[in-house]
N, C-alpha and C positions, 0 to 999 in steps of 0.2 A: 667415485662411483659415476667418469665418466665415462660411453657406450667408447665401441670402436669405429662408433660413426656421426656421422653430424643427425644429430636430435635438431627436426627444424621445429619453429615457431610456431606451432597449432595456433596462437589467437588462445588457447588454454595450458598454459606451463603446467600447469599444476597434473597435469594427464602427461605429462611428457617423461621418460623414462628415467631412472630413478627421483622421482617423486612419489610421497604415501601418500596413496591413492586409496582411498577405503574401501576392503571387500565390494565389490555392486551385488551380488548375489544375497548380503546381508539383510537388507531391506524385506524381502520376501523369507525367507527362514524366521526372524525376527516377527514378523505377524504368523507365523504357525503354518505358510503354505510350503516348506520344505515335503516330500513326497520318497521316502523314506522308505523301505522293502517290507517290512510288517506295514507302511502305509498303504499299501497297497492292494488287492479287491479283483479278482476276477470273474465273470459271469457262473455259478453253477460251483463253482470251490469247494470243493473239500481238506479237512484236515488233516495234514499227518507228527503221528508222536514219534518219536522213536525207542526201540526199546533196546536197552545198554547194560553191559555186561558188571555185576557189582562186582565179580574175582578180578585177582591184576592181572593173575595168568591162569588155565584151566581149562581141560578138557569139557566140551560142549557135549554130553550122555544123554542126552532128549531134549527135546523144545514142543511141547503139545498147546496145539492152536485152536484144538476145538471147540472151550467153551471163547475164548475168546470174539470168535469168527461170528456164533451167536449174537455176539451179545449186539440190540439197538443201536441202529446209525448206522454199524459197520459195513464199511464196503469192500476192502482188501484186505489183507496182512500182509507185506512180500515180506519174504526171505533169500536167506543166499543162495538159496538149491534156484530159487525162480528167477533169480539174474544172471548163473550159469547159464539155464537154459534160453535165456535170452540173447544168450551170444555178448552179457556184461562182464567186462573185465575188471583189470584193476583198477586201482585208483592211480593216472599220471605222479610221476613225482618230481617235475619238472627236473629245471637245471641242477645237475646234481656235479662238483671236482669231482674229477677222475682221479684213480686210484695211480699208482704204479702198476709197470708193464708186473710188475712179480706177482702183487696183489689187488685186481680191478676191483671195483663195486659190486658192493654186493646188495644186490633189491631185491629184496623176494616180495611175487606179484602181492598185493594189498589187496583184498577185496573188499567193495562197499559195505558187504554185513558179514560178518563171522558167522561161516554155520559149522567149524570141525571142533576149533582153541579161539579162545581167546585169551590178549594179551597184555591187555589192562584196561582198568578201571572208567567205562564210559564207553565202552567202545561197541559199535551197536551190530543188534545182535538184529534184529527185526523191526517193522514200522507197521504200523497201523495206518489205516488212512479210513474215518470215519466224518459222517457230516457236521458233526461240530469236538474240539476241542476234549470236551469234559467227555461226551463218548468216548472218545479215543483213548485217553487216559483211561478212563473203565475200563475200557479194554484188556486196555497191560497192560490191567492187575489184574485178568484173570489167566495170561497166557503163565503154564509153569512150564519155568527154561530149568533144565538141570544143569550141573555143573560140577564135578570132580576138581578140587582147586590141588593145583602145580608149584612149585617151589617161588617165587617171585625176587626180583631183584631188580633194585632201582638204581643204584649210582651206577656212572657206566666206570669206576677205575674196579670195582665189583662185578660188574658184568664180564670185564674180558681177564679175569682171573679164574686158575684153571679150577677146575670142577662147581666154576658157576653154573644155574641155571640154564640151558640155552630158549634159547625164544623161536631160531628158527632154522631146521634142518641144510639150509641152504647158508646157514651161515655160521659156520666152524668158531668158537670162540666168543660169538655174539658178536663179532666182526662185524662193519659196513661196511669199511672203510679203513688202509694205514695211507697216510697222505706221508711223503719229504720232501722235503725241500731243502739246496745248496747244500755248497759243498763236504762232505762228511770231515775228511782228512781237515783242511783248512780250518774249519770252524776248531776240529783240537787241536790245535797247531796254536795256534790265537789265541786257546784259554788255558794251552799248559808254556805260552810267556806270556800270561798274561799279572800285570803287578798285583792287581785285585779283580775277584771276582766276586761279584752278590750275583747268590739267588735265593727264590722264594718261592713256596709252595703257593699260587694262588685258584682263587674259588672267585667262579663267576657265576652268582646264585642262574637257578636258575627264577624266572620270569609269569608270570599270567596275564596274558596280553590285554584285557580289560578296557576294550575300544569301547563308549557312550554306545556304539549302538551294536547289539548282539549281531551273530547271523539271521539274515532272516531267506528266503526262499520263496518261488509260486513255480512247479513244470509246469506245461502248457502241452501240448501235441496234438495235431493236424492230422488227423488222416489222411484225406484227400492228398498231401503235398507229403505225405513226410516228413513232415518236419518236426527237428522238437525247439516251444522255448523257456527257457530258465531267465527269471525277473530276479536278480542276487543283487547284493552288495560285493564291489569288488575293487580290483588295480589296477583293470583291465580288460579289456570283455573280451578283445581280438586272441589274445594270448588263452584265455578259462574258454574259449570258443573251442581250441586246438584241444585244448587236454578233456573236455569232455567229447567230444567228436572221440579217439579215442579210450573216452571209458567207455562209449557207448556202444563203440565196432561200430559207425556210422563216416560215413565222406563230412569235412568241417560244412559243406553248401547244405545239408542239415541241422545244422546249430545256429537257432536265433540266443545271441546272449545281451540282457538287455539294461541296463543300468544306470538307478537315475540317483539322488541323494545320497553318500556312504560316511555313516556317523560313526569316522575312526574307523583305520586298520592297523596301522604302524608296519607293515608285513603279513598279519596277520590275514590277510582276507586273498592274498594273490594265488595262490594254490586252487586247485580240485578237491574238495571233503567226499566221507563218501555220502551223505545225501542228496550231495545233487542229482547223483545216476538214478538214485533211487530215487525220488518224486519223478525226475523224466519215465521211468517207468512204467510205475504210479498211473502217470497219467495217461500215459500208453493203452494199457489194461482200459484202464477208467473211462477212456471218453472224457476226460473235467481233467480241471484244469488238479491240482493238489497244494496245496499250504501249508508249511512249516517254517513256526517259529520257535529260536531256541532261547528255553528259560536259561536265566543268569546263571540256574546251581550247573545246569548241562553246559554250559559255553568254558567254566572253570575247566571240564572233563575233555570236552569234544572240538576246543579250538585249540589249537597248532599253540605249543608252549615255546619262550626265547629263551635263548644265550645256554645258563647251565653246561659252565667247560673246567676243567681240572685241569692245571697246568704247572709246571716246575717249569720257571724264570729264569738267562743264566746270561750276568752283563758281564763280558773281559771288559776292563780300563789296562790302561796303562799307570807310570809314575806319575803322570800330567795328568792328568785322569782323562784321557781321550777313547773314547771308545773304538773296541778292535775288535768285540762280536758281539753276537745276542745269539739266545739256544732259548727255543718252547720246548718243551714234550710234553703231552701232557694225554686228553680225553675231549671228546664232548660227543653229549649223550644223545643220542638220535631219534628216542623215546623208542615206543615200536616197530613200529614202521618210517621207512622213509617216506616226507613229505618232501611240499616245493626249495627247494635250494637249500635239503637240513644239512649237508654235509661242509657247506661254500662257509661260513663263519669258523672253524678251530682248523681249518687248511689255510683256503689260499688267500680269503682272510685275511688270517691272523698275517700270514705270510706278505703281505703289501701290508698294514699297516703297521704296526709291530717297529717296527724304522721309522715311523714319525715323524720330526723333523731333524731329525740329529744324522749328522756325517755319520756314516758305518761302516765300513765298508765289507764286511761275511753276518749272513743270516742263515740261522737248522731254523729249520719246524719238521718238530717230531709227534705227528697226531697221529692217533684214531678217533674213526669216527663208531660207536659201541650200541648196539642194542640194549633198553631195558624194557620193563612192565611197567610204563610209564606214560602218559600221552604222548604223541610223536610232540616230534621240535620241531619249528618253525624257524623262517628270520623274522627276527623283529627289530626297530630299532638301529638300524646300522650293523645285522645280520655282522658280526666281525670287526666291524670297526675301532666302533668305541671297547672291544677288550683289548684290541688291541694296541690303540693310544693305552690303556689300563695297564697293561702288562710291561709296555716301557716305563709311561712315567712313572708309576713304585719303581723298576726298577733303578731308575737315576735319583730317586729322594733318598731311596734306601741304600746306594754308594755313597751318594753324597754323605753321608750321615755317618759311616762307616770310613771313607776316605777322610774325615775331615773338612772338608771344603765344603765351602757354601752352597746350599741346590742355586744358587742363582750362578753363580762362576760357574758351577760343573756344564748347565746347562749354555752356559753363554761359550764356554770352551768348545762344546759338540757340538750347536745348530748347524747349519748346513746357510751358508753364507748369499747372499743373492747373487755374487759377482762369479758363484760357483752353477748360473744357470741356466742351459735346463742339465740338470741332475739324474746320473743315475743311479740311480738307488741301486741296493744285492737286492729286491723284493722284484725288477722286476720295469718296475716300472723309470719313467722317466720325467724328472717333477721341469713343469714348461716354466713357471712364473712362483715368488713369493719374498717375503723378504719378513723374514721371520727375526731374527734381531731387533727390530724395530716395531716387532709385532710387544715383544716382550716385557722393553721398556713402555710400548705406549699402556699395555697391561698394567704394569708394577706402579705406573703416577696415576693413573684413575682408582688399582683399586688403597691408597692412600701404603704403598709397601713400608717405605718408613715409617711411617705411622702408629705402629701395629704393636710397634712398643707400650707404650702408653694404653693401648685398648686390650690388651693382657693383664697391664697391672687393673686397670680398671676391673675386669672377670675377676680378676684373684680377689677382691675389694670382695666383691659380690657370693665367694666361695669358689669361682667358676674357673673350670678347667677352658681354655685357650688355644687354639690350633688354625695356624693358614694351611693353606695346600695351592698345587700351581696345577694346573694340566694344561697342557702345551700340547697341543695334538697338532696330528695333519691328516685325513681323512682322504681315501682313492675313490670314487663316486662310481658306477656302475659301466661297467664299460657297455660301446657301444652301441649299438642298438638299430634298426629300422624305424622308421616314426614318420607317418603321416601327416603333411600338408596341406587340409585343404582350407580353402575360399569361395563360398558362396553365398553370390549375393540374391537376399533373398526380394520378393512380387512387393514383401510390405516395406521397402527401402532398406531395411537391415543387413547385415554381415554375418555371416555363423562363420564361425572359426569350424572346422572337423578336423583333432587327432586322436589319438589311439590312447594316449595315456589319460589319468583318469583321476580328478580329481577327489579325493574323499576325507577336506574339510579344512587345505592347502589356500580355497579360493583360486585356485587356478584362473579362469578368467576371466579377472583384472588386470592380471602381471600380462597373458597371453595379449587382451588389448590393447594393451600400450603396450606392445611390441610390432603389433598392428598396425595401430595409429602411428608411432618414429614414421614405416616405409609407403607408409601410404595415404595417413589425411583425413583414416576414418575416427571419424570420433566415436569413443571410447564406450557412451550410451546405446549406438547401433551396434555393438557389436556382442555376439550371441557366441554359445560354446556347443557344440557337441562333440561330446569322449565316451558316452557309455552306450551305443548301438553298433553291435559288430555288423550287423550288415553295412551301414554306412561305413565303412572303414576299409580300406587295402593295405595298412600293415598297422602295427601299433605295439610298442613294447611295452605299454602299461607304466604303472607312477609305481617308482622303487630306484636304491640307491642313489636319493638327491641326483636324478636329468631333468626331469619332466622338461627345467627351464632349458637346457641347455640343447634336447633332443627338438621337443614342440616347439621352443621361441625359435630353432635355428631354420625348422620347417618351413615355419610359419614368413619366416625372412627371405626362401629361397621360392616361398609359392609367391608371393609378395612381385618377388620380381619378374616371374609370369606373368603377373596378371599387369603389370607393365608394361608384360612385352607384346602380350595382348590384347591390351586397350590403345596401343600405336597402333596399333591395325587397321583396331575400329575405330578410333578414332580420327583416321587418314581418311579412310572411307566417309565420317558423319561431316566432316572437316573441308574435303575435296580437296588434301593434301597429300604433297609424298610422307610415306612414311616417314624418311630421315630426316623428316622436316619438322617432325612430332615433339614434343617434351614431355617429357612428367617432371612438377611438381608440386609443392607443397605451399599452400598459401593459408593463412587465418581463414580461411575458409573451405579448407579442406584440399585432397588432391582433385590434380585435372591436368587434363592434355588443353595442351595447348600450337601455337603455329610459330613460331620459333620467328622471334622480330612484329609478330604481332600482338591484338589483342580479342583475335578469333581464341578459342576456349568455350570447352567442354569440360564441366567436376567429373570425374572417377564415377558417383555414383549417379548422376544424370546418364552418366554413356550407355550404363547398365539397366536404364529403367528403357533405355533407347533400345538398345538389343533384344531386349524382353517384348518389346512394340510391334518394334518394326522386323524382322528376321532382314540379314543382307545375304551377298550372296555366296556361294558354296566359297571359296577366298575370303573370306572374312569372317570371323571368332564370332560362331551365334552368340554368346553369353562370354562374362568375365571368370567367370567360373572355374578353379584347380585341386587338380586333384597331384598333388606328388609327396613322394619318398624321400624322405632326407636320409640318407644311408648311413651316419651317424656316426660322433665325435669320441675323439680318445677320452678315456678319465678324465678329472678334474681332479684337482688337488684342496677344496676348501683345509683351511686351519686357524690356527688361532692359538690364543690364550686365553686361558679361565683360571678365577680368584677365587678361592673362599672364605671362607673364617668363621669356624662354627666355634662354642659352647657347649661342654657338655658340663654337669652335672653329678658329681664323684657321687653323689649321696644317692643320686636313681639310676643313673647310665644313662640318660637322657640328652639325644645329641640335638642343637637349632645349629641351625645353617640362620647365618646372623647381619655377614656381607656375603655379597656375590657379582665379579666383573669379569664382567665375556670383551672379550676387541677379537673379533672375528673378521677373517679376510675370503669373500664367499667371490673374488673378484666386481665383475659389475652386479650393481645395484641395481634391481630395474624398481625393486619395490621396498623399501625398508621400514614401513607399515607391517605388511608380510612376512617378514627376515626374521622381522625381530620377533615378531608372534611364535615363528617356525623353532627361533631361539629360545625364545619360553620354552612354549611347549619339552622341545627337549631335553634340557638344564633340568624343567619337574621330575622328568622320569628315570631324569640321571640320580637328582637327589630321592626318588623313590626305592629305586637298584638298590642305592649306597645303604641307607640310612632302616628302609621299611619292606620293600617286596623278598620276597623269598618264598618258593613253591615246596613241602616239605614233602615224606611221604613214610609211614612205620614202616615197617621188616616186613608185610604182607602186603606190601604193593599200595595202599587204602590212602590214597589223600586225606591229612588233615589237615591243609589249606582249601576247602570248596568253595569259600563262599567271604562274601567279606567280615562276616563276623571274626573269621579267622587271618585274614589276607587283608593287611596292611597298603593303602595305596597315600600318598600325599596327597592334604589336603590345605587352603590357603594356607591357614595357620602353618603350614610348618616350613614352606617359601616366606620368601623375603623378597622384595624390593629389587630387579635386578640389572645392572649397569650395566648397559650392551651398548657396544660400542662397532664402526667397521673399520678396518683397514684395507681399504680396496685393490687389490692389482689384477687387473684382471689376465685374465685364462688368454694367453698364446695359440688355444689350437684349438678352438669352437669358435663360430660368429660371434657373438655374443659375447664371448669372453667370460661367460660365468662361468661357477664354479662348483653350485649347487649349495644350499645350505641347508634340507630338512632333517639329519640326521645330527645333523656339528654338536646339538646341543648334546647330545649321551656320550660325545665322544668327549670334550672338554671336561665333563662336571661328575665323572665315574676318577677318574683320577683327582681335582681339585678336590670335590670332597670328600673322597677318602686319604688321600693327603694332607689335610687338616685336623681329618684324626685322629691320626696318628700322630699330628706334632704335636696335637694338646694332653694323649695320654703319653709321649717318649718323655716326660717331667717325671711317672709313675714308673718307669721299666717296661711299657708295656711299645716295642717296636714292628708289632706286626697285627692286624685282626682282619677277615674275612668280609667281605662285604655278606648280610645287611649289617649294619654295627648298629644295632636293635639297642634298646636300654638292658634287656638281658646280656647281655652278649657282650658288650660294654661293662657294665657290671658287676658282670663274674669276672669276666679280664683281672678292673680294680682290685677284686679281689684274692686273688691267686696273686 
């Protein structure tokens, strides 16, 4: 956990880098002082509800609003025609993986409100604005919406088949994108000379994201300035401002995005949703703020879903069990429209992550992103990273059984060795650091791998099947993006960090304050964090892809250097010395500037206060405030080894996670307490996907899992105490040496749990089962 620079003695070692400092924001949240989107209210606000399609596919033949407009309290009903008249166009789809030259990305214009055709259950058609939510709902019931149903298709494979119902004229065969990576001929030759080939058809099940806080927003409009304001929970106000400006067809200076606390997102709240421009236009027309809050039953339909890939995975090995090539062919379900980064997980991120920790000469990825009559799919914790690791780990485990090689031994033969770093992976990525064999050994020891036989015998004595599984993962964090590092010295003696990442539950304030304290010696209880005001930012990549500490942390370090440089100029003026004689150091009392070789000094915070009180000459900095842009660091490669043990009751098919061990390399760990929390949360979501979560549709496109009565999330009783440990190998490509930790839990959990399930079932002749391994599926497999 040692940082790549010296941590000074602040006299408060418990706040230094590497220390488990409790989250600074927790006391106020525990007192109920959080300010989430639905907690907000603006004077004179009205309330909006959305009219949504009850058909998965159909032609809108009529919409009668007359009775609804006459209902008590109704101020406005917004339709797609109104938005077109106002010049409001498509919902921006955010970053997408480009297609090949022969088949570029096809992205039909996604209207905020459907006006001619609906393409999934839950698609918004109109918005009622009234004095109260109850009045808006009453008016909603009075709208007569007539839709002529059309055939629907809900799986990517079926949608890509000949004769499938077509969703968009501009996307023949429902193909949004065809993606190919790798040398087809070389990979084919490797498979042709292989001594053994393992093939698996793998389904990565569709997930409803289910953050604790549903989406909510308030739209405002200032007629005098022509400026829109949106109060909304999101993952980055700077990026959302640009997306809203595109949707509203105005300049970014006309959009102001404000975000307070955010109750979870996991990728889902990263993009622009149809409701947001509708609220802004309603506020503009009415001259009053308009508030909308999603209800949980609506969020199952209107929030972007995650995962949903169908892949044929193949692994070629020589006679000694060394990997020759990996090939992945299949489909990613995009849903009815392209949303934020929808095409990335089954394409580029599959290519980057399927190599994992294994020396792999060749890979080939040949996938298609397909439109279907389902809720649009977007990023979900890992966004292709857990999927890629799941594919390779299931292949490795299956190959070991087929070849009669111990699964640990097969992994050892193929692990990338530390001396091979930097390692040029066939994905085009270059791994800068990692000690994969040591992490495997550490995980095996902590999991008591050698003691498994006695535990299996104990389970058998109780009539249960016991299995163990490994998830030896490596994930590639998000590519570099520009990030702001702002440091502001406030009049109350505190310091505010301003940066464009956005905390939606991670606890950014604490580790960012630890980084600032390590560089400037500012007590962390004096540090505040500003992330959620787009007007305060000059850059911002938002939070996603496990890059927050790498981006904002580096930005804070670079901005701190600029503060020191400004401080030396100002201290030289106040202490009446030459700038070259001014030194900055951190003592138990905090950061201070001193004349070298003397006891004449001034503390950093006192210097900031003096500059506020008495403006200096023009050639001296008037303040120590800094607004800096960090240009971004390359992707990092967090990795680790997770080992799960499960027990299965063959009489019911119920699966229980009995033990779980995780050893992770996140590079420099600034706050191990928060990192452990991120690991645990990711593992919980991985266990949920592996054992119980699955979105289902019927043949007409109607969701069968539309509430928590039908869709299972893991509860406390479904989890187990996680034995979590670190094996830090600092990254060499960013200032902190950090590697990112937010999504790693999922990447390790999916293969570890499913490999354990199959290991338990193998004695009954079952060699593969798709996620989720629900009691129904397990019981049916056992009966077969």
